[in-house]
C-alpha positions, 0 to 999 in steps of 0.5 A: 088505876093500877093496884099497888103491888106489895112484896115481902122479901124474907130470907131465913137466918141460919147463922150457926149451929144445931150441934156443937161441942159439949148469967152474968148481969150488970148495968151497962150495955155491951157495945162495939164501941170502936165500930170495927166493921170487919165483915162490912169491908167484904160486902159488895153491891147493895149489901153495903147500903143495906148494912148501913141502913141497919146501922142507922136503925141501931144508932137511932134506937129504931131496933128497940121499938121492935116494929118501926120500919126504916125507909131504904129509899127515903133515907138514901140507901137505895134508889127507885131506879135500882128497885125498878131494875130488878123488874120484879125478880128480887133474888139479887136483893134477897142475897144482898139483904142476907149478906148484909144481915150476916155481916152486921150481926157478926160485927155487932153481936151486942145487938142480941135484943134483935131477932134478925130472923124476924127482920125482912125487906118489904118492897112496895109499888109498881113500874108506873108509880115507882118503888120504895123499900123498907126494913122491918118485921117480916110479914108473919112476925109482930116484932123483931125485938127480943130483950136487952142484956147487960155485961157491965159486971164482966167488963168491970172485973176484966178491967182490973187487969192492967194488961189487955191480954189479961183482960181478954183471959178474964173475959173468957173465964167469966163467960165460961163460969157463967154459962152452961152448955145446953141444947134445945131439948135440955135447956131451961123453960123459955130459953130455947130461943136464946141459946144461940145468942149473947143474951143466952150466954151472958144473962140466961146462962145457957148456950150453944157454941154460938152463944159462947162466941157471940157473948165473948165478942160482946164483952171484948167489944166493950173492952175495946179489943178487936175480935171477930166471930169464926164459923166452921166445923170442929173435926173430932178424933173419929173424923166426924165434923160438927158445926161450930163457932169460935173467936179470933182476937187481935193482940199487939197486931197479931191474931189468936184464936179462942174457943170458949165452948171447947175450953169449957168442956175441958174445964178442970183438966190440964187441957182446959186452956188449949184454945185460949189465945191459940196459934194456927198450928193448934187450931189446925188440928180440929178447927175448920173455918167456913166463911159461909154464915147462912143460906145467903151463900156469901163467903166471908174471909177471916184473919190469918192466925199467928203461926199459920192460917189455922186450917189447911182447908183455907185457900188463898194468900195473906194480904198486907193486913194479915187478912185472907185473900180468897178467890173463886174459880173465875178469879173473882174475890169472894165476899 
């Protein structure tokens, strides 16, 4: 009898940022209520079914268990034949998993009670008996659950404004008011693991730029306002570039940029709203988008901003929906 072979496939997450520019609670959970899947549409191959599996874990409440595994084969996302085709070499599956996870967390930052760095694909079986695969906690992790957070207070206050634009501004101002920019070495005790999350920004009140951006998107999702996370670099006046994250927001069919972190750093000055619903020419001065969200290496594209692309480093043209069309050197669509 052949011994059953088990392999845990795990790709470490690095969504953003070790350095950027220099708690509001409630009773309702933030949610991407319209299920806007901006990055899902850019996935290919096995990445889409893995993303779908993560969504089912979300919908069925499995993520909140922290430990329950979800079968990719038994639930129809992958087949035994597909797993067998890897012939024990899972680099392709790992890349698909990494891309799916990057896209899913970018589309649903409200699921910040999940530690996605602790989520892994486990493949079990052998060529004789067949293979199966699961999503669940990585081998060295006991759980992938962190903690839930609430943003109802911000949403309730923002909805007092009649115009959607004013609601967006109110959400931006509330995130800034309730969040202090902190690094790992100077945040409060116990907050180190949260400063890159919506939970860190909205509940703990301390965050890096990634937390500001994810927190704002969580609130905008609950308001029903379409937005996306944008990762890249902030180019300072001395030419240096720091890893950074901000938001693009869609209003009246047009895309604008919000950099809550930078605006917070300029609070009290005449430049405090520089990056509040900014157009492309303004963002082009210092912001350089980069669609690679993690070591998985898949490059995602971003919407084109009103007034221009927002960065001279972006390649390609704009499609009929205002999205960037980016091609690699062989002429194939990236992402």
